[in-house]
TORBAVO-961305 format. One record per residue: residue number from 0; x negated, y negated, z negated of N, C-alpha, C, O in turn; residue in one letter. Coordinates in steps of 0.05 Angstrom, whole numbers. Atoms other than C-alpha are relative to their C-alpha. Example, Ala and Ser with C-alpha at 12.3 -4.5 7.8 and 13.67 -1.06 7.14 Angstrom:
<nodes>
  resi    n.px    n.py    n.pz   ca.px   ca.py   ca.pz    c.px    c.py    c.pz    o.px    o.py    o.pz  resn
     0     -18      24       0    -246      90    -156     -18     -24       0     -39     -24     -13     A
     1      16      24       1    -273      21    -143      15     -22     -14       5     -44     -18     S
</nodes>
This chain:
<nodes>
  resi    n.px    n.py    n.pz   ca.px   ca.py   ca.pz    c.px    c.py    c.pz    o.px    o.py    o.pz  resn
     0      24     -11      12   -3057   -1568   -5151     -24     -14      13     -25     -17      38     X
     1      24      14     -10   -3123   -1605   -5144     -21      20       9     -25      40      -4     X
     2      22     -17      -9   -3179   -1575   -5104     -26      -5     -16     -42      13     -19     X
     3      25       8      13   -3232   -1612   -5144      -2      11     -29     -24      12     -40     X
     4       1     -10      27   -3213   -1583   -5212      21      22      -5      41      22       9     X
     5     -18     -21       7   -3179   -1523   -5243      -5       9     -28     -27       5     -39     X
     6       2      -9      28   -3166   -1493   -5312      10      28      -3      26      38      13     X
     7     -10     -26       7   -3156   -1425   -5343      -6       5     -29     -21     -10     -42     X
     8       7      -9      27   -3156   -1391   -5410       3      30      -3      18      42      12     X
     9       0     -29       5   -3167   -1321   -5437      -1       5     -30     -19      -6     -44     X
    10       1      -7      28   -3151   -1292   -5505     -19      24      -4     -20      42      13     X
    11      19     -21       7   -3203   -1247   -5538       7      10     -28      14      -6     -46     X
    12      -6     -11      26   -3192   -1199   -5597     -25      -1     -19     -32      19     -31     X
    13      24       4      16   -3254   -1226   -5633       1     -28     -13      16     -45      -3     X
    14       0      26      13   -3268   -1284   -5680     -11     -22      18     -28     -16      35     X
    15      10      22     -17   -3280   -1352   -5649     -30      -5      -3     -43     -10      16     X
    16      28       4       4   -3348   -1358   -5681     -17      21      14     -38      15      26     X
    17      15     -21     -14   -3371   -1291   -5654       0      -5      30     -21      -2      43     X
    18      -2       4     -29   -3346   -1307   -5584     -18     -24       8     -32     -22      28     X
    19      17      23      -7   -3381   -1375   -5585     -30       8      -2     -46      -1      14     X
    20      28      -9       3   -3446   -1342   -5610      -9      16      24     -33      15      31     X
    21       7     -16     -23   -3445   -1295   -5550       2     -15      26      -9      -7      47     X
    22      -6      15     -24   -3424   -1348   -5500     -26      -8      16     -26      -5      41     X
    23      25       8     -14   -3495   -1373   -5483     -12      23      16     -19      19      39     X
    24      11     -24     -15   -3519   -1303   -5464      19       8      23       9      15      44     X
    25     -19      -6     -22   -3455   -1291   -5424      -3     -19      23      -2     -10      46     X
    26       3      20     -21   -3465   -1355   -5385     -26       6      15     -27       5      40     X
    27      26      -7     -12   -3538   -1336   -5372       3      25      18      -7      25      40     X
    28      -5     -24     -16   -3516   -1267   -5348      16      -5      25      14      11      44     X
    29     -17       7     -24   -3467   -1300   -5300     -16     -19      19      -4     -30      37     X
    30      17      17     -17   -3526   -1339   -5268       8     -29      -1       8     -43      19     X
    31      -6      28       4   -3505   -1405   -5297     -17     -10     -24     -31       6     -36     X
    32      16      10      23   -3536   -1451   -5349      16     -20     -17      34     -34      -7     X
    33     -14      18      18   -3512   -1489   -5410     -15     -27       0     -39     -28      -5     X
    34      11      27       0   -3523   -1564   -5404       1     -12     -28     -18     -25     -37     X
    35      -3      11      26   -3497   -1581   -5473      18      19     -16      36      31      -5     X
    36     -15     -18      16   -3469   -1541   -5531       3     -11     -28     -16     -23     -39     X
    37      -4       9      27   -3439   -1557   -5599      15      22     -16      38      27     -11     X
    38     -11     -23      15   -3428   -1499   -5647      23      -9     -19      42       6     -22     X
    39     -21       9      18   -3386   -1541   -5696      26      -3      14      48       3       3     X
    40     -25       3     -16   -3336   -1557   -5641       7      25      16      29      27      26     X
    41      -2     -23     -17   -3346   -1490   -5607       6      -8      29      26       1      41     X
    42      -4      11     -27   -3352   -1527   -5541     -27       0      14     -48      -6       3     X
    43      24       0     -17   -3402   -1521   -5484       6     -11      28      28      -8      38     X
    44      -2       9     -27   -3414   -1553   -5417     -20      16      16     -44      17      10     X
    45      16     -18     -17   -3440   -1506   -5363      -4     -11      28      15     -23      39     X
    46       6       8     -27   -3474   -1522   -5298      -1      24      18     -15      44      12     X
    47       1     -22     -20   -3462   -1478   -5237     -15     -12      24      -8     -34      34     X
    48      16      10     -22   -3513   -1486   -5182      14      -1      27      37       8      30     X
    49     -11       2     -27   -3502   -1501   -5109       1      27      13     -13      46       6     X
    50      -2     -25     -15   -3480   -1447   -5061       6      -9      29       5     -32      36     X
    51      -6       5     -28   -3464   -1441   -4987      24     -18       4      25     -35      22     X
    52     -25      15      -4   -3395   -1471   -4997       5     -22     -21      25     -35     -20     X
    53      -4      19      22   -3405   -1517   -5057     -25     -15      -8     -47      -3      -6     X
    54      23      15      11   -3450   -1572   -5084      -4       7     -29     -22      -5     -42     X
    55       2      -7      28   -3440   -1540   -5152      24      -8     -15      40     -24      -6     X
    56     -22       6      17   -3391   -1543   -5208      -9      -5     -29     -31       4     -36     X
    57       3       3      29   -3387   -1564   -5281      23      13     -13      46       7      -7     X
    58     -21     -14      15   -3348   -1519   -5328      -2      -8     -29     -23      -4     -42     X
    59      -2       6      28   -3326   -1543   -5396      14      23     -13      36      32      -5     X
    60     -11     -23      13   -3313   -1486   -5444       4      -7     -30     -13     -18     -43     X
    61      -5       2      29   -3280   -1488   -5513      11      26     -10      27      39       4     X
    62      -9     -24      12   -3269   -1430   -5559      18      -8     -24       9     -20     -43     X
    63     -19       9      20   -3206   -1441   -5601      11      24     -17      20      44      -6     X
    64      -9     -20      19   -3189   -1400   -5663      30       3       1      45     -17      -1     X
    65     -28      -6       3   -3121   -1366   -5664       4       9     -29      21      -2     -43     X
    66       1      -9      27   -3134   -1329   -5729     -28      12      -5     -45       8      12     X
    67      27     -10       6   -3193   -1294   -5763     -11      21      19     -35      25      21     X
    68       8     -22     -18   -3194   -1239   -5711       6      -4      29       5      15      45     X
    69      -6       5     -28   -3175   -1272   -5646      -4     -30       7      -3     -47     -10     X
    70       4      28     -10   -3188   -1334   -5604       8      -2      29      13      18      43     X
    71      -5       6     -28   -3174   -1366   -5537     -24     -16      11     -32     -36      -1     X
    72      21      15     -14   -3230   -1387   -5490      14     -16      22      26      -4      40     X
    73     -12      18     -20   -3206   -1447   -5449     -22     -12      17     -43     -20       7     X
    74      20      10     -19   -3244   -1468   -5387      12     -20      20      34     -15      30     X
    75      -7      19     -20   -3239   -1529   -5342     -24      -2      19     -47      -6      10     X
    76      22       1     -19   -3280   -1530   -5278       5     -23      20      28     -27      29     X
    77      -3      22     -20   -3293   -1589   -5232     -24       1      18     -46       7      10     X
    78      21       1     -20   -3333   -1595   -5169     -18     -24      -6      -9     -45     -13     X
    79      19      22       4   -3396   -1638   -5175       4     -21      22      -1     -45      18     X
    80      -6      18     -22   -3376   -1669   -5108      30       5       7      36      24      21     X
    81     -29      -5       0   -3300   -1676   -5111      13       4      27      34      16      29     X
    82     -13      -1     -27   -3286   -1682   -5036      -7      26      15       1      30      38     X
    83       8     -25     -13   -3315   -1613   -5021      22      21      -2      22      38     -20     X
    84     -23     -18      -1   -3252   -1574   -5003      -9      29       3       4      47      -8     X
    85       9     -28      -4   -3291   -1512   -4982     -10      12     -26     -12      37     -28     X
    86       9     -10      25   -3317   -1506   -5053      22       6     -20      16      16     -42     X
    87     -23      -2      19   -3248   -1505   -5085       4      29     -10      13      33     -33     X
    88      -4     -28       8   -3244   -1428   -5086     -20       9     -21     -15      30     -33     X
    89      21      -8      19   -3306   -1425   -5130       9      -1     -29      -2      14     -45     X
    90      -9       2      28   -3269   -1444   -5194       7      27     -11      -4      35     -32     X
    91      -9     -26      11   -3235   -1377   -5203     -22      20      -1     -24      36     -19     X
    92      23     -18       0   -3298   -1339   -5184     -17      -5     -25     -26      14     -38     X
    93      16       7      24   -3336   -1377   -5238      14       8     -26       1      18     -44     X
    94     -15      -8      23   -3281   -1366   -5289      -3      30      -5      -9      39     -27     X
    95       1     -30       2   -3281   -1291   -5275     -28       9      -8     -31      27     -25     X
    96      27      -8       7   -3357   -1286   -5279      -5      -5     -30     -17      12     -43     X
    97       5       6      28   -3358   -1319   -5347      17      18     -18       7      30     -37     X
    98     -18     -17      17   -3297   -1281   -5375     -10      29      -1     -11      40     -22     X
    99       8     -28       0   -3322   -1213   -5353     -28       4     -13     -32      24     -26     X
   100      26      -1      13   -3393   -1227   -5375       3      -1     -31     -10      14     -46     X
   101      -6       3      28   -3367   -1249   -5443      12      26     -11       4      35     -33     X
   102     -13     -24       9   -3322   -1188   -5449     -20      23      -2     -19      39     -21     X
   103      19     -22       0   -3378   -1140   -5431     -19      -2     -24     -25      18     -37     X
   104      18       3      23   -3425   -1169   -5483      14       5     -27       3      18     -44     X
   105     -14      -4      25   -3372   -1169   -5537       6      30      -4       5      40     -27     X
   106      -5     -29       2   -3355   -1096   -5522     -25      15      -8     -24      35     -22     X
   107      26     -12       8   -3429   -1078   -5528      -5      -4     -30     -15      14     -44     X
   108       5       7      28   -3434   -1113   -5596      20      13     -19      12      22     -41     X
   109     -22     -10      17   -3367   -1088   -5623      18      18      16      40      10      25     X
   110     -16     -18     -17   -3343   -1027   -5585      27       7     -11      42      23       1     X
</nodes>
């Protein structure tokens, strides 16, 4: 397993378009920012700022349709400075922040 990058995915019981529409606000609520976004591809690149243990991370997110009522959010995270071993634990924390923020917003919109 590489310290510089990591991946995860999470299934949601909502349409891919709805999840992507909520993604920007979820990222903002997780104290991150969208660098680039493409609604047609349902893909976004997110920047995570520096912290005590990391020079920052870049998270690529894609929302993939399973059917009309469910999707999978796939995330790949890489350190902005690959040799920073102390920042490796940040990937899962960032994934969790995005996933839970997204879930909370979706539950508010569609309880």
